[in-house]
C-alpha positions in Angstrom: 143.5 12.6 70.2 143.3 15.4 67.6 144.5 14.8 64.1 146.6 18.0 64.1 148.6 16.7 67.0 149.0 13.1 65.9 147.0 10.0 65.1 143.2 10.4 65.3 141.6 7.7 67.5 137.9 7.1 66.7 135.7 4.7 68.6 133.4 3.4 65.8 131.8 0.6 67.9 132.6 -1.2 71.1 134.9 -3.5 69.3 136.1 -1.5 66.3 138.3 1.6 66.4 140.0 3.6 63.6 143.4 5.1 63.8 143.8 7.7 61.0 146.4 10.3 60.2 146.0 13.0 57.6 148.2 13.6 54.6 149.2 17.0 55.9 150.7 15.6 59.2 154.4 15.3 59.9 156.1 11.9 60.3 157.5 13.0 63.7 154.0 13.7 65.0 152.8 10.4 63.6 155.7 8.4 65.2 155.3 9.9 68.6 151.5 9.5 68.8 151.4 6.0 67.3 153.9 4.9 69.9 151.7 6.3 72.6 148.5 4.8 71.3 150.2 1.4 70.8 151.2 1.4 74.5 147.7 2.2 75.5 146.3 -0.6 73.3 148.8 -3.1 74.8 148.0 -2.1 78.3 144.2 -2.2 77.7 143.9 -5.2 75.5 147.0 -7.3 75.8 147.0 -9.8 72.9 143.4 -9.2 72.2 143.8 -6.4 69.6 144.8 -6.6 66.0 145.7 -3.7 63.7 144.5 -4.0 60.1 146.7 -1.6 58.3 145.0 -0.4 55.0 147.7 2.1 54.1 151.4 1.6 53.2 153.4 -0.7 55.4 155.0 1.2 58.3 158.1 -0.1 60.0 157.5 2.0 63.1 153.9 0.7 63.4 155.2 -2.9 63.2 157.9 -2.2 65.8 155.4 -0.8 68.3 152.9 -3.6 67.8 155.0 -6.8 67.2 152.8 -9.6 65.9 149.6 -7.5 66.0 149.7 -5.9 62.6 148.0 -7.3 59.5 149.3 -5.6 56.3 146.3 -5.1 53.9 147.1 -1.8 52.3 146.8 -0.4 48.8 148.0 2.9 47.3 146.3 6.1 48.4 143.7 7.8 46.2 142.8 4.4 44.7 139.9 2.1 45.5 141.2 -1.3 46.7 141.0 -4.4 44.5 137.6 -5.9 45.0 138.8 -9.3 46.1 141.1 -7.6 48.7 138.1 -5.7 50.1 136.3 -9.0 50.5 139.4 -10.5 52.2 139.7 -7.6 54.6 136.1 -7.9 55.7 136.5 -11.7 56.2 139.6 -11.2 58.3 138.0 -8.6 60.5 135.0 -10.9 61.0 137.2 -13.9 61.8 139.2 -12.0 64.3 136.1 -10.5 66.1 134.3 -13.9 66.2 137.4 -15.7 67.6 136.9 -14.0 71.0 134.2 -11.7 72.4 137.0 -9.5 73.9 138.9 -9.1 70.6 139.3 -5.5 69.3 139.8 -4.7 65.6 141.8 -1.6 64.8 141.6 -0.1 61.3 144.8 1.9 60.7 145.3 4.4 57.9 148.1 6.9 57.4 147.4 9.3 54.6 144.2 9.5 52.6 141.6 8.5 55.2 139.1 7.4 52.6 140.8 4.0 52.7 139.6 3.5 56.3 136.2 4.8 55.3 136.0 2.3 52.3 136.7 -0.6 54.7 134.3 0.5 57.3 131.5 1.1 54.8 132.1 -2.3 53.2 132.2 -4.1 56.6 128.9 -2.4 57.4 127.4 -4.0 54.3 129.1 -7.3 55.0 127.6 -7.6 58.5 124.3 -6.3 57.3 123.6 -9.7 55.6 122.9 -11.3 59.0 122.2 -8.1 61.0 120.2 -8.1 64.2 118.6 -5.3 66.2 121.6 -5.4 68.5 123.9 -4.2 65.8 121.8 -1.2 64.7 123.8 1.3 66.7 127.1 -0.1 65.4 126.0 0.0 61.8 124.8 3.6 62.2 128.2 4.6 63.7 130.0 2.9 60.8 127.8 4.7 58.3 128.5 8.1 60.0 132.3 7.5 59.9 132.4 6.3 56.3 130.2 9.1 55.0 132.4 11.7 56.8 135.7 10.5 55.3 134.4 9.5 51.9 133.1 13.0 51.8 136.4 14.6 52.8 138.9 12.4 51.0 136.8 10.2 48.9 136.7 10.0 45.1 133.8 8.7 42.9 135.6 5.4 42.3 135.8 4.8 46.1 132.0 5.1 46.4 131.6 3.0 43.2 133.6 0.1 44.7 131.6 0.2 47.9 128.5 0.0 45.8 130.0 -2.9 43.8 130.7 -4.7 47.0 127.2 -4.1 48.4 125.6 -5.2 45.2 127.6 -8.4 45.0 126.8 -9.3 48.6 123.1 -8.7 48.2 122.9 -10.6 44.9 121.8 -7.6 42.9 124.9 -8.1 40.7 126.2 -11.5 39.7 130.0 -12.0 39.4 131.2 -12.2 35.9 134.6 -14.0 36.0 135.3 -14.1 32.2 137.4 -11.4 30.5 135.8 -8.6 28.5 137.5 -6.9 25.5 138.0 -3.2 25.3 137.7 -2.2 21.7 137.3 1.6 21.7 137.6 4.6 24.1 135.8 7.8 23.4 136.5 11.2 24.9 133.7 13.8 24.8 134.1 17.6 25.2 137.5 17.8 27.0 139.1 21.2 26.8 142.7 20.0 26.5 144.8 20.0 23.3 146.2 16.5 23.5 146.2 13.6 26.0 147.6 10.2 26.6 145.5 7.4 28.2 147.1 4.7 30.3 145.3 1.5 31.4 146.2 -0.7 34.4 144.9 -4.1 35.3 145.3 -4.9 39.0 147.6 -1.9 39.3 150.0 -3.1 36.6 150.2 -1.0 33.4 148.9 -3.1 30.4 148.4 -0.5 27.7 149.2 3.1 26.8 147.9 5.0 23.8 149.9 7.3 21.6 149.3 11.1 21.9 145.6 11.8 21.2 144.7 15.2 19.6 141.4 16.1 21.1 138.3 17.2 19.2 134.7 17.6 20.3 134.5 13.8 20.1 137.7 11.8 20.0 137.6 8.1 19.4 140.5 5.8 20.1 140.3 2.3 18.5 142.4 -0.4 20.1 144.3 -2.3 17.5 144.3 -6.1 17.1 140.7 -6.6 18.0 140.8 -5.1 21.5 142.4 -5.4 24.9 141.5 -8.3 27.2 140.6 -7.1 30.7 139.5 -8.9 33.8 138.9 -7.6 37.3 140.2 -4.3 38.6 140.9 -1.6 35.9 142.4 1.8 36.4 142.5 4.4 33.6 144.5 7.5 33.8 144.3 10.5 31.4 147.4 12.7 31.1 147.9 16.0 29.3 151.3 15.7 27.7 153.2 18.8 26.6 156.6 17.3 26.1 158.5 14.0 26.7 159.2 15.1 30.3 156.1 17.1 31.3 152.7 15.6 31.9 149.7 16.5 34.1 147.1 14.0 35.4 143.7 15.3 34.2 141.7 12.6 35.7 141.5 8.9 36.5 138.7 6.3 37.0 138.4 2.8 38.2 136.0 -0.1 37.5 135.9 -3.8 38.0 134.8 -6.0 35.0 133.5 -8.7 37.3 130.9 -6.3 38.8 129.6 -4.6 35.7 126.0 -5.0 34.6 126.6 -4.3 30.9 123.8 -4.5 28.3 124.7 -7.5 26.1 123.3 -5.7 23.1 125.4 -2.6 23.7 128.2 -3.2 26.2 129.2 0.4 26.9 130.5 2.0 30.2 130.4 5.8 30.4 131.6 8.1 33.2 130.6 11.7 33.3 132.6 14.6 34.8 131.3 14.1 38.3 132.1 10.4 38.2 135.8 10.9 37.5 138.6 10.9 40.1 141.1 13.7 40.9 139.7 15.7 38.0 141.3 18.9 36.8 138.2 21.1 36.8 139.4 23.8 34.5 140.2 21.3 31.7 136.6 20.0 31.3 133.3 21.1 30.0 130.4 20.3 32.3 129.3 17.6 29.9 132.7 16.0 29.5 132.8 12.2 29.7 134.8 9.1 28.8 133.2 6.1 27.2 134.5 2.5 27.0 133.1 0.1 24.4 133.5 -3.6 24.9 133.0 -7.0 23.4 131.7 -9.6 25.8 133.3 -12.4 23.8 136.7 -12.7 22.1 136.8 -10.9 18.7 136.1 -13.3 15.8 139.5 -12.6 14.2 141.0 -14.2 17.4 143.6 -11.4 17.7 143.5 -9.9 21.2 146.1 -7.7 22.7 147.8 -9.4 25.7 148.7 -7.8 29.0 152.1 -6.2 29.2 151.9 -4.1 26.0 153.1 -0.6 26.6 153.1 1.8 23.6 156.7 2.8 22.9 156.0 6.5 22.7 154.9 6.6 26.4 157.3 4.2 28.0 158.4 7.0 30.3 154.9 7.0 31.8 155.2 3.3 32.6 158.1 4.1 34.9 156.8 7.3 36.4 153.4 5.9 37.3 154.2 2.4 38.5 152.9 1.0 41.8 155.6 -1.6 42.0 157.3 0.0 45.0 154.2 0.2 47.1 155.1 -2.8 49.3 158.3 -1.2 50.4 157.7 -0.1 54.0 157.7 3.5 55.2 158.9 4.7 58.6 162.3 3.1 58.9 164.9 4.2 61.4 165.6 7.1 59.2 163.0 9.1 57.3 
């Protein structure tokens, strides 16, 4: 079924399919086609199919597939929490191993890179104990993931797939202890002033005041640094007034999967490694650098989660992900 008419049905392997729907599609087209596809799945597979929804919860999807939907979504344009990615792969594997006739359906409405991230990660997951029999399946997974990570994907999406692959292979060892962000440096950004906002596990934990940019602009975090562990999202806004702000870029990383040099624990992202970047605002050599301590500061004073700078409290409300778990697709839209 063509994506401009409704949900796109892609047979990735004999036991894995993807149902994707682009951001530009209408809800009415989605509802009618997902109902049609759901009926086809029920007739063809009975109780032997399960839908792994990696986008926002949909009431209409649940109504059309009672008891067959597993909600595993995360907000669009973001990479998933690394532990969620692992959980998704384990759940798909468990379902497929439970019965040789079981079918796994990866569903994604909106940015299709989410489905591609899951398929790419599952390809690495099964590659650990792969056999010659799965070569064709793994090739199909690779083709699907490369297509949609290329169309909708951001650098952080590919970064998280690499994190996952490196952790599975043992190239990277998991670091479960917090690290401490002490300084952020912005290089060669062509904006006048910006505000940085930091999230941990999609919850805002710190916002800077307004930063007047120079060729090199350093922001020191007070009180010895900010304790961070796990998934981190950083957003950079251009702020012209208390009401107006433009997202210039964002980036994601996971502290548990970083291979930082103990003698100089620095993480740097260049222009082509930043997500949703506003191209005209940046020099070709623009970058952002994060400086860390791998142990608590000796003064013992570390900023705790939940601190939001008073001058940008409006950003905290405007860019919160707290409502993501509310379902879309009710009786009225």
